[in-house]
C-alpha positions in Angstrom: 1.1 20.7 6.3 -2.0 18.0 5.2 -2.8 16.1 4.3 -1.1 15.9 5.9 -1.8 15.9 5.2 -5.1 14.7 4.1 -3.3 16.8 4.5 -6.2 15.7 0.9 -7.6 14.0 -1.5 -9.1 12.7 -5.7 -5.9 13.7 -4.0 -5.8 10.7 -2.1 -9.2 11.6 -2.4 -9.5 12.1 1.2 -7.4 10.0 1.0 -7.8 8.4 -2.4 -11.5 8.8 -3.1 -11.8 6.2 -0.4 -14.6 7.8 1.5 -15.9 10.0 -1.2 -18.4 7.3 -2.0 -19.5 7.0 1.6 -19.7 10.5 2.9 -18.8 13.2 0.5 -20.7 12.0 -2.6 -24.3 11.2 -1.7 -26.1 8.6 -3.7 -29.7 9.4 -4.7 -32.0 6.6 -5.4 -34.5 7.0 -8.3 -37.1 4.2 -8.3 -34.9 1.3 -9.1 -32.4 0.8 -6.4 -29.9 -0.6 -8.9 -29.7 2.7 -10.6 -28.2 5.8 -8.9 -27.7 9.3 -10.1 -24.2 10.6 -10.6 -22.5 11.2 -7.3 -21.8 14.8 -6.3 -19.0 16.1 -4.1 -19.8 18.3 -1.2 -18.6 21.8 -2.1 -18.1 22.8 1.5 -15.4 20.2 2.2 -13.6 20.8 -1.1 -13.6 24.5 -0.3 -12.3 23.9 3.2 -9.5 21.6 1.9 -8.4 24.1 -0.7 -8.4 27.1 1.7 -6.6 25.1 4.4 -3.9 24.0 1.9 -3.4 27.6 0.8 -2.9 28.6 4.5 -0.4 25.8 4.8 1.6 27.0 1.8 1.5 30.6 2.8 2.6 29.9 6.4 5.5 27.9 5.1 6.5 30.8 2.9 6.5 33.0 6.0 9.0 30.9 7.9 12.2 32.5 6.3 10.7 36.0 6.8 8.9 36.0 10.1 12.0 36.7 12.2 12.0 40.3 11.2 8.4 41.2 12.0 6.5 40.7 15.3 3.2 41.1 13.5 4.1 38.4 11.0 5.2 36.1 13.8 1.9 36.7 15.6 -0.2 35.9 12.5 2.0 32.9 11.8 1.3 31.5 15.3 -2.5 32.0 14.8 -2.5 30.3 11.5 -0.4 27.4 12.8 -2.9 27.0 15.6 -5.7 25.9 13.3 -4.6 25.2 9.7 -3.3 21.6 10.3 -5.9 20.8 12.9 -8.6 21.7 10.3 -6.9 19.5 7.7 -6.6 16.6 10.2 -10.2 16.9 11.3 -11.4 16.7 7.7 -9.1 13.7 7.2 -10.7 12.0 10.2 -14.2 12.8 9.1 -13.5 11.1 5.7 -12.0 8.1 7.4 -15.2 7.2 9.3 -16.0 4.4 6.9 -12.6 2.8 6.9 -13.0 -0.8 8.0 -9.8 -2.5 6.8 -11.6 -4.1 3.9 -9.1 -5.3 1.3 -10.0 -2.7 -1.3 -9.7 0.1 1.2 -6.4 -1.3 2.5 -5.1 -1.3 -1.1 -6.2 2.4 -1.5 -4.5 3.2 1.8 -1.2 1.7 0.4 -1.4 3.3 -3.0 -2.7 6.6 -1.9 -0.8 7.2 1.3 2.1 4.7 1.9 3.4 4.8 -1.7 3.4 8.6 -1.9 5.1 8.7 1.5 7.9 6.4 0.3 8.4 8.3 -3.0 8.4 11.8 -1.5 10.4 10.8 1.6 13.0 9.8 -1.0 12.5 12.7 -3.4 12.9 15.5 -0.8 16.4 14.5 0.4 17.5 13.8 -3.2 16.2 17.3 -4.1 18.3 18.8 -1.4 21.4 16.9 -2.5 21.1 18.4 -5.9 19.8 21.9 -5.3 21.5 22.7 -2.0 24.7 20.8 -3.0 24.4 18.6 0.1 25.7 15.2 -0.9 25.6 14.0 2.7 21.9 14.4 3.1 20.6 11.1 4.2 17.5 9.2 3.0 15.5 7.6 5.8 12.0 6.2 5.6 11.9 6.2 9.4 12.5 9.9 9.8 9.8 11.9 7.9 11.3 14.8 6.2 9.6 18.2 6.1 6.0 17.7 4.8 5.9 13.9 4.6 5.1 13.5 8.3 1.4 14.0 7.5 1.3 10.9 5.2 3.1 8.8 7.8 0.6 10.1 10.5 -2.4 9.5 8.2 -1.4 6.0 7.5 -1.1 5.2 11.2 -4.3 7.0 12.1 -6.4 5.4 9.4 -5.1 1.9 10.3 -6.2 2.5 13.9 -9.7 3.8 12.9 -11.5 0.5 13.6 -10.1 0.6 17.2 -11.4 4.1 17.8 -14.8 3.1 16.5 -14.9 0.4 19.3 -13.8 2.7 22.1 -16.7 4.0 24.3 -15.1 7.5 24.8 -12.6 7.8 22.0 -11.8 11.6 22.2 -10.9 11.6 25.9 -8.7 8.5 25.3 -7.0 10.2 22.4 -6.4 13.4 24.5 -4.8 11.2 27.2 -2.5 9.5 24.6 -1.5 13.0 23.3 -0.8 14.2 26.9 1.3 11.2 27.7 3.3 11.7 24.5 4.0 15.3 25.4 5.9 14.2 28.5 7.8 11.3 26.8 10.9 12.6 25.1 12.2 9.0 24.7 9.7 8.6 21.8 12.3 10.1 19.5 12.1 11.0 15.9 11.2 7.7 14.3 8.1 8.0 12.1 7.6 11.5 13.8 5.5 9.7 16.4 5.3 12.8 18.6 3.3 14.5 15.9 1.3 11.4 15.2 0.3 11.1 18.8 -0.1 14.8 19.6 -2.3 15.5 16.5 -4.2 12.3 17.1 -7.1 14.0 19.0 -8.0 16.1 16.0 -8.2 13.0 13.8 -10.3 11.1 16.4 -12.6 14.2 16.7 -13.1 14.0 12.9 -14.1 10.4 13.2 -16.7 11.4 15.8 -18.2 14.3 13.9 -21.3 14.1 11.7 -22.4 16.3 8.8 -24.8 18.2 11.1 -21.9 19.3 13.3 -20.4 21.1 10.4 -23.7 22.7 9.6 -23.9 24.0 13.2 -20.7 26.0 12.9 -21.7 27.4 9.6 -24.7 29.3 11.0 -24.8 33.1 10.6 -24.4 33.7 14.3 -21.2 31.6 14.4 -19.8 33.5 11.3 -20.4 36.8 13.1 -18.9 35.6 16.4 -15.8 34.4 14.5 -14.8 38.0 13.7 -14.1 39.1 17.3 -12.6 35.6 18.1 -10.0 35.9 15.3 -9.4 39.6 16.2 -8.6 38.5 19.8 -6.5 35.6 18.6 -4.4 37.9 16.4 -3.9 40.4 19.3 -3.0 37.5 21.6 -0.6 36.1 19.0 1.2 39.5 18.8 1.4 39.5 22.6 2.6 35.9 22.8 5.5 36.3 20.3 8.2 37.2 22.9 6.5 35.1 25.6 5.7 31.7 24.1 7.8 29.2 22.2 6.1 28.7 18.8 7.4 25.2 18.7 4.5 24.1 20.9 2.3 24.6 17.9 4.2 22.1 15.8 3.4 19.3 18.3 6.7 17.5 17.4 8.5 17.7 20.8 7.9 16.7 24.4 7.8 19.4 27.1 11.3 18.5 28.3 12.7 19.1 24.8 11.3 22.6 24.8 13.0 23.4 28.1 9.7 23.2 30.1 8.8 21.2 33.1 7.1 17.9 32.4 3.7 19.0 33.7 3.6 21.8 31.1 3.2 19.1 28.4 -0.3 18.0 29.3 -1.4 21.5 30.2 -0.2 23.0 26.9 -1.7 20.0 25.0 -5.1 20.6 26.4 -4.9 24.3 26.2 -3.8 24.2 22.6 -6.4 21.6 21.7 -9.1 24.0 23.0 -7.7 27.0 21.2 -7.2 25.1 18.0 -10.7 23.8 18.2 -12.2 27.2 18.6 -10.2 28.7 15.7 -10.9 25.7 13.5 -14.6 26.1 14.1 -14.3 29.8 13.2 -12.4 28.9 10.0 -15.1 26.4 9.1 -17.8 29.0 9.7 -16.2 31.2 7.0 -15.8 28.5 4.5 -18.3 28.9 1.6 -20.8 26.1 1.2 -21.6 26.8 -2.5 -19.5 25.9 -5.5 -16.9 28.5 -6.4 -14.1 28.8 -8.9 -11.7 27.0 -6.6 -14.0 24.3 -5.4 -12.8 21.7 -7.9 -9.2 22.3 -6.6 -10.2 20.7 -3.3 -9.9 17.4 -5.0 -6.2 18.1 -5.6 -5.0 19.3 -2.3 -2.6 16.4 -1.7 -0.8 17.4 -4.9 -0.5 21.0 -3.7 0.6 19.9 -0.3 3.4 17.6 -1.3 4.6 19.6 -4.3 4.7 23.1 -2.9 7.4 22.1 -0.5 9.9 21.8 -3.4 9.3 25.5 -4.2 9.7 26.6 -0.6 12.9 24.5 -0.1 14.3 25.7 -3.4 13.8 29.3 -2.2 15.6 28.5 1.0 18.5 26.6 -0.7 19.0 29.3 -3.4 18.7 32.3 -1.1 15.5 33.7 -2.7 14.2 34.8 0.7 17.4 36.7 1.6 16.6 39.8 -0.5 16.1 42.7 2.0 13.0 44.1 0.3 11.2 40.8 0.9 11.5 41.3 4.6 9.4 44.5 4.5 5.6 44.5 4.6 5.1 44.7 0.8 7.6 42.0 0.2 5.9 39.7 2.8 2.6 40.3 1.1 4.1 39.5 -2.3 5.6 36.3 -1.0 2.2 35.3 0.5 0.4 36.0 -2.8 3.0 34.0 -4.8 2.8 31.1 -2.4 -1.1 31.0 -2.6 -0.9 31.2 -6.4 1.7 28.5 -6.6 -0.2 26.0 -4.5 -3.4 26.8 -6.4 -1.7 25.9 -9.7 -0.3 22.7 -8.1 -3.9 21.6 -7.2 -5.1 21.9 -10.8 -6.1 18.9 -13.0 -3.1 19.2 -15.4 -0.7 18.9 -12.5 -2.7 16.0 -11.1 -2.5 14.1 -14.5 1.3 14.6 -14.6 1.9 13.4 -11.0 -0.9 10.8 -10.6 1.7 8.1 -11.0 3.2 9.1 -7.7 0.1 10.2 -5.8 -2.5 7.7 -7.0 -0.9 4.7 -8.6 -3.2 1.9 -9.4 -0.5 -0.8 -8.9 -2.8 -3.6 -9.9 0.3 -5.7 -10.5 1.1 -5.6 -6.8 -2.1 -7.0 -5.3 -4.1 -10.2 -5.5 -7.6 -9.8 -6.8 -10.3 -9.7 -4.1 -12.3 -12.9 -4.2 -15.5 -11.0 -3.8 -14.7 -8.8 -6.7 -13.9 -11.8 -8.9 -17.2 -13.4 -7.8 -19.2 -10.2 -8.7 -17.6 -10.2 -12.2 -18.6 -13.8 -12.7 -22.2 -13.0 -11.7 -22.2 -10.1 -14.3 -20.9 -12.4 -17.0 -23.4 -15.1 -16.2 -26.3 -12.6 -16.2 
């Protein structure tokens, strides 16, 4: 769910600190242009990433439970309508400066591609051991569970220079998503349905500027978000027996959901509009000041990729089968535990332990950039 994927992230740092220097951390000149004050992260985006990843983990914990509660199913549908779109929009926003420069391509490989390969291998191996499923295949072409976001982010970010050239990128991206929704022949390779159907949110993030986020954080929008979410929850409850929740996953064409082909573009546009409204309301409620969880926003890729092992372990071992967990208090307890677990997985100690997989330096794998070598020579000469 996110980044993700982003998802995510010092955590990739959106992804891999790549754009932290260009967007999130503002440099302040003080007299001499060669000297800058320490960079500061924008608390709003760290808060948004943390809260979004908590929603991702909690929603995943509801999947084994929601079949017994219409209310929980309705809330699940509402959360699924905006939690990944919010994460994808933030990922797009922090990809605005991507220009295929060698150092950024390296960070894309080390912060997105390498984690994808490692976790795409780790999850099937985990199932083989914990679920006693020796026949579970390992395939780098068929993203497994959460890894689709890394695959999508890699593709989206590589195409960023193209979207920056297009005159009207968002309408074009919506057209691509609509066409994907009527093309079942795309298949499961690289989870391209999700890549293409979530593409408009990434492109929207590329088009946004900091002032757009400030607009949705006005007091009037925060107040308006209350009735909007109330209506969304009521509509979600109503829609449970009437709508296939699989539309919200954006991983299938209309024909694969037993719908006529024209339903694909219609649902794509309708869900994009609904998701955009709910995402704006979510951003309106995100605090802009530094809070106790703000620093955890730098570790959301860790929380995203690691919490899946806990959810899958629970499914494999039957933890969710206890009857009392399928009652309101049990559902609340599971939600709290999922939020607490993903919070711990975003902490610095966990980041230090798993940095080898999430943010490997891999200096041995790349040639040194000629410009970097030249800069070092200038420094030595000076």
